[in-house]
C-alpha positions as CSV (number, residue, x, y, z in Angstrom):
1,M,26.9,23.8,-18.9
2,T,25.4,22.0,-15.6
3,E,27.5,21.2,-13.1
4,A,27.6,17.1,-13.7
5,T,28.2,18.2,-17.3
6,E,31.0,20.3,-16.1
7,R,32.7,17.6,-14.3
8,T,32.1,14.9,-16.7
9,A,34.1,17.5,-19.1
10,A,37.2,18.0,-16.2
11,A,37.4,14.3,-15.8
12,T,38.0,13.9,-19.6
13,A,40.5,16.9,-19.8
14,A,42.7,16.0,-17.0
15,G,43.9,13.0,-14.7
16,T,42.8,12.6,-11.1
17,D,45.7,14.7,-9.9
18,G,44.8,17.4,-11.8
19,T,47.6,17.2,-14.5
20,T,46.9,16.8,-18.2
21,A,45.9,13.2,-18.9
22,G,47.6,13.2,-22.5
23,P,47.6,14.0,-25.6
24,P,44.3,14.9,-27.4
25,A,42.7,12.0,-28.7
26,E,43.1,13.3,-32.3
27,A,46.9,13.3,-31.9
28,A,46.8,9.9,-31.2
29,G,44.5,8.6,-34.4
30,R,41.8,8.1,-32.1
31,A,38.3,9.9,-32.1
32,P,37.4,12.1,-29.2
33,A,35.5,10.4,-26.5
34,L,32.1,11.7,-25.7
35,A,31.0,12.9,-22.5
36,V,28.8,10.2,-20.9
37,P,26.1,12.5,-18.6
38,R,26.3,11.9,-14.8
39,P,23.2,11.9,-12.6
40,A,22.9,15.1,-10.4
41,R,22.9,14.1,-6.8
42,A,22.2,15.9,-3.6
43,G,24.9,16.8,-1.3
44,R,24.8,15.8,2.3
45,A,23.7,19.3,3.4
46,E,21.0,19.3,0.7
47,T,19.8,16.0,1.5
48,V,19.4,16.5,5.2
49,R,17.7,20.0,4.2
50,F,15.1,18.2,1.8
51,A,14.7,15.5,4.4
52,A,14.0,18.5,7.0
53,T,11.6,20.6,4.7
54,H,9.7,18.1,2.3
55,T,9.9,14.7,3.2
56,L,9.6,14.3,7.0
57,P,6.7,17.1,7.1
58,A,4.8,15.0,4.6
59,F,5.3,12.1,6.8
60,V,4.3,13.3,9.8
61,R,1.1,15.2,8.1
62,G,0.1,11.8,7.1
63,A,-0.7,10.6,3.8
64,F,-3.7,8.8,4.1
65,H,-5.3,10.7,6.9
66,L,-4.1,14.2,7.9
67,R,-3.1,15.1,11.3
68,P,-5.2,18.3,11.9
69,R,-2.9,19.4,14.9
70,V,0.1,19.0,12.7
71,V,-1.4,20.7,9.6
72,A,-2.5,23.4,11.7
73,A,1.0,23.8,13.4
74,Y,2.9,23.5,9.7
75,A,0.7,26.3,8.5
76,A,1.5,28.6,11.2
77,L,5.2,28.2,10.7
78,G,4.8,28.3,6.9
79,Q,6.3,25.0,6.4
80,Q,5.4,24.9,2.7
81,G,7.3,28.0,2.2
82,W,10.7,26.2,3.5
83,S,10.0,23.4,1.0
84,A,9.8,25.5,-2.2
85,A,12.9,27.2,-0.9
86,T,14.8,24.2,-0.9
87,L,13.3,23.0,-4.2
88,R,14.1,26.5,-5.9
89,A,17.7,25.9,-4.7
90,M,18.6,22.6,-5.8
91,R,16.8,23.6,-9.0
92,A,19.3,26.4,-9.2
93,R,22.4,24.6,-8.2
94,H,21.9,21.3,-10.5
95,G,20.3,23.5,-13.8
96,G,17.3,22.0,-13.5
97,A,18.3,18.2,-13.7
98,P,16.5,15.4,-12.3
99,V,18.1,15.3,-8.9
100,E,18.9,11.8,-6.7
101,V,17.8,12.6,-3.1
102,R,18.3,10.0,-0.5
103,G,14.6,9.8,1.2
104,L,13.6,9.0,4.4
105,S,13.1,5.0,2.8
106,G,15.6,4.9,-0.1
107,T,16.6,7.0,-2.9
108,L,14.0,9.7,-5.1
109,L,14.7,10.9,-8.3
110,V,13.1,14.1,-7.8
111,L,11.6,16.1,-10.9
112,L,12.5,20.0,-11.0
113,D,11.9,21.2,-14.6
114,H,8.8,21.5,-16.5
115,A,10.2,19.4,-19.6
116,D,10.7,16.5,-17.2
117,V,7.5,17.0,-15.8
118,R,5.7,16.6,-18.8
119,R,7.3,13.5,-19.9
120,F,6.6,11.7,-16.7
121,Y,3.0,12.4,-17.6
122,E,3.7,11.3,-20.8
123,L,5.1,7.9,-19.7
124,P,2.8,5.2,-20.1
125,V,1.5,3.5,-16.7
126,R,3.2,0.4,-17.4
127,T,6.7,2.0,-17.3
128,L,6.1,4.5,-14.5
129,A,3.8,2.8,-12.2
130,M,1.7,4.2,-9.6
131,D,2.3,1.5,-6.5
132,A,5.5,3.0,-5.5
133,P,6.8,1.1,-2.3
134,D,5.8,3.3,0.5
135,K,2.4,4.4,-1.2
136,Y,1.6,0.6,-1.4
137,K,2.8,-0.3,2.0
138,G,-0.3,2.4,2.7
139,L,-2.9,1.7,0.4
140,S,-2.5,-2.3,0.6
141,L,-4.0,-1.9,4.1
142,L,-6.9,0.7,2.9
143,E,-7.8,-1.3,-0.2
144,P,-5.8,-4.4,-1.1
145,T,-7.7,-4.9,-4.1
146,G,-8.0,-1.6,-5.3
147,V,-6.7,0.0,-8.8
148,I,-3.2,1.3,-7.7
149,C,-2.7,-2.1,-5.6
150,S,-2.8,-3.7,-8.6
151,H,-0.3,-4.9,-11.7
152,G,-0.5,-5.8,-15.3
153,D,-3.7,-7.2,-17.0
154,T,-5.5,-7.3,-13.3
155,R,-4.8,-3.5,-13.0
156,E,-6.0,-2.7,-16.5
157,E,-9.2,-4.7,-16.1
158,R,-9.9,-2.9,-12.6
159,R,-9.0,0.3,-13.9
160,R,-11.6,-0.2,-17.1
161,V,-14.2,-1.2,-14.6
162,N,-13.5,1.7,-11.9
163,D,-13.3,4.4,-14.9
164,E,-17.0,3.3,-15.9
165,V,-18.3,3.5,-12.9
166,L,-17.1,7.0,-11.8
167,A,-17.4,7.8,-15.7
168,A,-14.1,9.3,-16.0
169,D,-14.4,10.9,-19.3
170,R,-17.8,12.4,-18.5
171,P,-18.1,16.0,-16.6
172,V,-21.4,15.2,-15.5
173,H,-21.9,11.7,-14.2
174,P,-24.8,9.8,-15.3
175,S,-26.2,9.5,-11.7
176,C,-25.7,13.4,-11.1
177,T,-29.5,13.8,-10.6
178,D,-29.8,11.6,-8.0
179,F,-26.3,12.8,-6.3
180,Q,-27.6,16.3,-6.9
181,A,-30.8,15.0,-4.5
182,V,-28.7,13.7,-2.1
183,I,-26.9,16.7,-1.5
184,A,-30.0,19.0,-1.5
185,Q,-31.5,16.8,1.0
186,E,-28.1,16.9,3.3
187,A,-27.1,20.5,2.9
188,P,-29.7,22.1,5.0
189,A,-28.2,20.8,8.1
190,L,-25.4,23.5,7.4
191,L,-27.3,26.5,7.3
192,Q,-29.0,26.1,10.6
193,G,-27.2,29.4,11.6
194,S,-24.9,31.9,10.9
195,E,-21.5,30.2,11.2
196,L,-20.5,27.4,9.7
197,D,-17.8,25.2,10.9
198,F,-15.5,22.4,9.7
199,A,-16.3,19.7,11.9
200,L,-19.7,20.1,10.9
201,L,-19.4,20.1,7.2
202,R,-17.0,17.2,7.5
203,R,-19.8,15.0,9.1
204,T,-22.4,16.3,6.4
205,V,-19.9,15.4,3.5
206,A,-19.4,11.9,5.0
207,R,-23.1,11.3,4.9
208,I,-23.2,12.4,1.5
209,G,-20.1,10.2,0.3
210,R,-21.7,6.9,2.0
211,R,-24.9,7.7,0.2
212,M,-23.4,8.0,-3.1
213,V,-21.4,5.2,-2.7
214,L,-23.3,2.5,-0.5
215,G,-26.7,3.8,-0.2
216,D,-28.8,5.7,1.8
217,A,-29.0,2.6,4.4
218,A,-25.3,3.6,5.2
219,A,-25.7,7.2,5.6
220,G,-25.7,7.3,9.7
221,D,-23.1,4.2,10.1
222,E,-20.9,6.1,12.2
223,E,-19.4,2.6,13.1
224,L,-18.0,1.9,9.8
225,A,-16.8,5.4,9.3
226,R,-14.8,4.6,12.5
227,W,-13.3,1.4,11.1
228,L,-12.2,3.4,7.9
229,L,-10.7,6.2,9.8
230,A,-8.5,3.9,12.1
231,I,-7.4,2.0,8.8
232,R,-6.6,5.1,7.6
233,E,-4.5,6.1,10.1
234,E,-2.6,3.0,10.7
235,A,-1.9,3.4,6.7
236,N,-0.1,6.5,7.4
237,W,2.4,4.3,9.2
238,M,2.9,2.3,6.1
239,R,3.0,-1.1,8.2
240,M,5.9,0.1,10.2
241,R,4.3,-0.9,13.2
242,K,3.6,-4.6,12.4
243,G,1.1,-5.5,15.3
244,R,-1.4,-2.7,14.5
245,A,-0.9,-3.4,10.7
246,V,-2.0,-7.0,11.6
247,A,-5.0,-5.2,13.5
248,A,-6.0,-3.0,10.7
249,E,-6.1,-6.1,8.1
250,A,-8.6,-7.7,10.3
251,L,-10.7,-4.3,10.9
252,Y,-10.4,-4.1,7.1
253,R,-12.2,-7.3,6.8
254,K,-14.7,-6.1,9.1
255,A,-15.4,-2.8,7.1
256,A,-15.3,-5.1,3.3
257,A,-17.9,-7.4,4.7
258,R,-20.0,-4.4,5.7
259,V,-19.7,-2.4,2.7
260,E,-20.6,-5.8,0.7
261,E,-23.9,-5.9,2.8
262,Y,-24.9,-2.5,1.7
263,A,-23.8,-2.9,-1.8
264,A,-25.8,-5.9,-2.0
265,R,-28.7,-3.6,-1.4
266,A,-27.8,-0.3,-2.7
267,E,-30.1,2.1,-4.7
268,P,-29.2,1.5,-8.4
269,Y,-27.7,4.8,-9.0
270,T,-25.0,4.4,-6.3
271,L,-21.3,3.8,-6.9
272,A,-21.4,0.0,-5.4
273,A,-24.5,-0.8,-7.3
274,L,-23.0,0.4,-10.7
275,A,-20.0,-1.7,-10.0
276,R,-21.8,-4.8,-8.9
277,S,-23.9,-4.6,-12.1
278,H,-20.8,-4.0,-14.4
279,P,-20.5,-7.0,-16.9
280,A,-17.4,-7.7,-15.6
281,A,-18.5,-8.5,-12.4
282,A,-20.2,-11.5,-13.6
283,G,-17.9,-12.7,-15.9
284,P,-15.3,-15.7,-14.7
285,D,-12.7,-13.7,-13.2
286,A,-15.1,-11.7,-11.0
287,A,-14.0,-13.0,-8.0
288,A,-10.5,-11.7,-8.9
289,L,-11.9,-8.4,-10.1
290,D,-13.6,-7.5,-6.8
291,A,-15.5,-4.7,-8.3
292,V,-16.7,-3.2,-5.3
293,G,-13.5,-3.4,-3.3
294,Q,-13.0,-0.2,-4.7
295,A,-15.7,1.6,-2.6
296,H,-12.9,2.2,0.3
297,H,-11.1,4.1,-2.1
298,W,-14.2,6.1,-3.4
299,L,-15.3,7.0,0.1
300,L,-11.9,8.2,0.9
301,A,-11.9,10.3,-2.0
302,L,-15.3,11.7,-1.2
303,D,-14.2,12.4,2.1
304,T,-11.7,14.9,0.9
305,V,-14.7,17.0,-0.4
306,A,-15.1,18.8,2.7
307,P,-11.7,20.5,2.7
308,I,-12.0,21.7,-0.8
309,V,-15.5,23.3,-0.2
310,A,-14.4,25.0,2.9
311,R,-11.3,26.4,1.4
312,T,-13.4,27.4,-1.8
313,L,-15.9,29.3,0.3
314,L,-13.1,31.0,2.3
315,L,-11.7,32.2,-1.2
316,L,-14.8,33.4,-2.2
317,A,-15.4,35.3,1.0
318,A,-12.2,37.3,0.4
319,H,-13.2,37.6,-3.3
320,P,-16.8,39.0,-3.1
321,A,-16.7,40.4,-7.1
322,E,-16.3,36.6,-7.5
323,Q,-18.9,35.3,-5.6
324,E,-21.4,37.7,-7.1
325,A,-20.5,36.3,-10.5
326,L,-21.6,33.3,-9.5
327,R,-24.8,34.1,-8.5
328,S,-27.0,33.7,-11.5
329,E,-25.0,30.2,-12.6
330,V,-25.8,28.9,-8.6
331,D,-29.2,29.9,-8.8
332,G,-30.2,28.4,-12.2
333,G,-29.8,25.2,-10.4
334,G,-28.2,23.2,-13.3
335,A,-25.1,20.7,-12.6
336,E,-22.8,22.1,-15.2
337,L,-21.5,25.3,-13.3
338,P,-18.3,26.0,-15.1
339,R,-17.7,28.8,-13.2
340,L,-17.9,27.3,-9.9
341,R,-16.0,24.5,-11.2
342,A,-13.4,26.9,-11.8
343,C,-13.5,28.0,-8.7
344,V,-13.2,24.8,-7.0
345,E,-10.1,23.6,-9.5
346,E,-8.4,26.9,-8.3
347,T,-8.6,25.6,-4.7
348,L,-7.2,22.3,-5.7
349,R,-4.3,24.5,-7.7
350,L,-3.5,26.2,-4.6
351,F,-4.2,23.3,-2.0
352,P,-3.9,20.5,-3.8
353,I,-5.2,17.2,-1.9
354,V,-2.2,15.5,-3.2
355,P,0.8,17.7,-3.0
356,D,3.5,15.3,-4.4
357,L,3.2,12.4,-7.3
358,V,5.2,9.3,-6.7
359,R,5.8,6.8,-9.3
360,V,8.0,3.7,-9.6
361,T,9.7,2.7,-13.0
362,R,8.8,-1.1,-14.1
363,A,11.6,-0.6,-16.8
364,E,14.8,1.5,-17.3
365,T,14.2,4.9,-17.9
366,E,16.1,8.1,-19.4
367,W,15.9,11.2,-18.2
368,R,18.4,14.0,-19.9
369,G,20.4,11.3,-21.3
370,V,21.2,9.5,-18.1
371,H,19.8,6.1,-17.5
372,Y,17.9,4.8,-14.7
373,P,17.1,1.3,-13.8
374,A,13.7,-0.4,-13.1
375,G,12.7,0.1,-9.6
376,T,13.7,3.8,-9.3
377,V,11.0,5.7,-7.9
378,V,10.1,9.3,-9.2
379,L,8.9,12.3,-7.5
380,V,7.1,15.2,-9.0
381,P,6.4,18.0,-6.3
382,A,3.1,18.6,-7.8
383,L,2.4,21.9,-5.3
384,F,5.5,23.2,-6.0
385,H,5.3,23.2,-9.5
386,Q,1.9,24.6,-9.7
387,R,2.5,27.5,-7.6
388,D,5.9,28.3,-9.3
389,P,6.1,31.8,-10.3
390,E,8.4,31.2,-12.5
391,H,6.1,29.3,-14.9
392,V,2.5,30.1,-13.2
393,P,1.2,33.6,-13.7
394,A,-0.3,35.0,-10.5
395,A,1.0,31.6,-8.9
396,H,0.3,32.5,-5.5
397,Q,-3.5,34.6,-6.2
398,F,-6.7,32.9,-6.6
399,V,-7.4,33.3,-10.2
400,P,-10.2,30.9,-11.2
401,A,-10.3,32.4,-14.7
402,R,-7.7,30.8,-16.1
403,W,-9.2,27.5,-15.5
404,L,-11.9,28.7,-18.0
405,R,-9.2,29.1,-20.8
406,P,-9.3,26.6,-23.7
407,G,-6.8,23.9,-23.1
408,A,-6.4,24.6,-19.2
409,A,-7.2,20.9,-18.3
410,Q,-4.5,19.8,-20.4
411,D,-2.1,22.5,-18.9
412,T,0.9,20.3,-17.1
413,R,1.7,23.1,-15.1
414,M,-1.4,22.6,-13.3
415,A,-2.2,19.3,-12.2
416,P,-4.2,18.9,-9.1
417,F,-5.5,15.3,-10.6
418,S,-2.3,14.9,-12.3
419,H,-2.5,14.2,-16.2
420,G,-1.7,11.3,-18.6
421,G,-2.6,7.1,-17.5
422,G,-2.1,8.3,-14.0
423,R,-5.0,11.1,-14.3
424,C,-7.4,10.5,-11.1
425,P,-10.7,9.0,-12.7
426,G,-12.5,10.4,-10.4
427,E,-11.7,14.0,-10.8
428,H,-15.2,15.0,-12.8
429,L,-17.2,13.3,-10.0
430,G,-15.0,14.9,-7.2
431,V,-15.3,18.5,-8.7
432,L,-19.0,17.9,-9.3
433,T,-19.5,16.9,-6.0
434,A,-18.0,19.9,-4.6
435,A,-19.4,22.2,-6.9
436,L,-22.9,21.0,-6.0
437,L,-22.3,21.2,-2.3
438,T,-20.6,25.0,-2.9
439,A,-23.5,25.8,-4.9
440,A,-26.4,24.8,-2.2
441,V,-24.4,26.6,0.3
442,L,-24.6,29.9,-1.9
443,R,-28.0,29.5,-3.0
444,G,-30.1,31.9,-0.9
445,H,-26.8,32.8,1.1
446,R,-23.5,34.6,1.1
447,V,-20.0,34.1,2.4
448,A,-19.7,37.2,4.6
449,G,-16.3,36.6,6.0
450,G,-13.9,33.4,7.3
451,R,-11.7,32.5,9.5
452,P,-8.7,32.5,9.1
453,S,-8.6,36.1,7.2
454,V,-7.4,36.0,3.6
455,D,-6.0,39.2,2.3
456,P,-7.0,39.1,-1.8
457,C,-4.0,41.4,-2.2
458,R,-1.2,39.4,-0.9
459,P,0.2,36.0,-1.8
460,L,-1.9,33.1,-0.2
461,P,-0.7,31.2,2.3
462,G,1.1,27.6,1.2
463,I,-1.1,25.8,3.5
464,L,-4.6,26.5,4.5
465,S,-5.9,24.3,7.6
466,S,-9.4,23.4,6.9
467,A,-9.8,22.3,10.5
468,G,-9.6,25.7,11.5
469,I,-12.3,27.5,9.2
470,R,-14.8,29.2,10.4
471,L,-17.3,30.9,7.8
472,T,-20.2,33.3,8.4
473,L,-23.1,32.9,6.4
474,A,-25.9,35.9,5.6
475,Q,-29.0,35.7,4.0
476,R,-29.4,37.3,0.6
């Protein structure tokens, strides 16, 4: 019996002073009253602990642009361990029930049981929407006409165009051959010496991303990159600094005009060109649709390929047998790369780009018999669930083979790209890009070592700061 149910039963049986409330209902000729489930609520100490170990670190780290020094400090302090301990304690105290917790900007309903998490993924987006208030405040600076900032039919149409441009249902994008050529042209910059550091990898990935989204003319546009970086940093503040938010909006308009210029002359295989040539982009609602408006999100998403590749290579350095098993697949030069993709997926399970999933209800919902009104903000601590030893075997170990078993992509215990209607439409393109770039590094080389040191016999750390990664390459 959960604590909430125990309180309800006690309230039914006893008066407020602890004495018997009266004769049993049966004796009075009435049917016994059914206990009404009450929501589980975090106490004051729990709330403070949750804020200190989970929500505050997430805010300080940066939701839309990670602050490298903060991430490195949290990695050194073991912050993710604090968060996991807090969530485990909450789950134990409340019997796994969803818990209402007072967060930094309002009440959150935190889902701690896998059955509730599965239902979270099953609910339609019109009921459990992606534009939760804090997320919307930040993303409305980055992509005001993007899918996440849209509602109703407009969102559905934008999502449809976005999915088709990204080929969301296809592991290999129709433009894969061209994207592979772009990566092959840019990758040699990473292989000039015996050491590969993250700063060089990040710059190379940014060039690749601009070419894939906007075309070759945008490859070296560092000014656009600085504009977008400034907007992302301001988005971290979620419009709390009003004057700077206004400046960021003006900067966005400049960046959007630059993006439109590139899109108008982009190569046919690029995402911008595919968006502009989509039939909906020439329809009567083309202006409202703003098919190219999603380009800012595509650039942001492709920038995350750098930390994914860095962490994957570092983990492979610590697992030389896994690295050796990839050799024939990598040398084959194909784009399928199932084993290497599994390595990328496992890296994302261990170190997801989005550690928390936040939604807001657009209708009344029920969780374990408790009704919650529309406007309830629901949080799934995805990283916690993906590395939960109670439900995930070898939760803190690098085990790529788990992604090769049938049904792995639908396993809700592991959700680096979410599930259901909110599943990331760029999943396949992101994994493809990361796998192709990792393959380009491993083709002719092996990762002989790396920093920080990773011990394959011990549980992996909760946070792996990509900015501090240094990789040693050797010819093979």
